[in-house]
N, C-alpha and C positions, 0 to 999 in steps of 0.2 A: 492567470499571467502565468508566464513560463518564465526561466532564466535560466543559467548555464549554471550549474552544480558541480564544485571541488570533484569529486568525484564517480561520479556515475553518469554521466550525462546530461543531460533535461530532467530538472528536477520543478515541483508544484512551490510556489513561494507561498508565504503565511497567508491566506484568504480565503471565503469565499472556498476558492476552486478546493482550497485541502482539505478541508473539509468537509465539501461534495464528496470529492475522491474518496475519502477516508469512510462517507458514509456508501461508496457504490460497493469498497472491500469490505464491508462486515456484512453487509446483505451478499455476497458470493462467497464469503467465510461460512456464517449464519445459513445459508441453502443446503452446505456442507457440513453441518453442524464440525466447521473448526474451530479450534478453540487458541486463544490468545500464543499461548508455548505452542504449539504449532508451527505458527505464522512465525515464532520467533527463532524456530530450527531452521522453515524453509529461508530465514532469511541473512541467518547467522550470525542473531544479535542477541541479544539479552530481554529476556523479559519484557522489565520498563521498557527500553528502547522499543520493541514491539508493539507496546502498549500506548507509546507515545503515540507513533505513527498510527496505528487501530484506532482510534480517539480524535485524529486530525490537529494533533497537536505538534507532532513533526512531519516535514512532505516526505511524500516517497516518492521515489527517483522511477522515470520508465523502466529502469533494469530490474528496480523490484517490484513493478505490476506487472512483467512480465513473467518474473520468477514465483508471484505468486500466482497469474494466469496460466503458467504451467502446471502446475501441480493441481489447480483445479481444475484442468483439461476446459478452459475456455479463453477464449481470448478476451486480452487485456482493454481492449478496447468497452469492452461492453460497462468492465466498472470505472468506465472514466463519465464523469458530468454531462 
């Protein structure tokens, strides 16, 4: 399910899509041996905020997915369920 986010455009609501998207991000990060601390730096977040996104407890915005994809050298669509 998609909804309008307050700051970053479209975000995924808290549901299976959020968890599935986080799983896709975790797989993409693991493939390149990127840790949560690096994800936090890329997104300009605290490590705890990045960890919540990494684990699917907080939704990722499209802008954040694009940022992650750009750092990994992959299209952000590849991380979507």
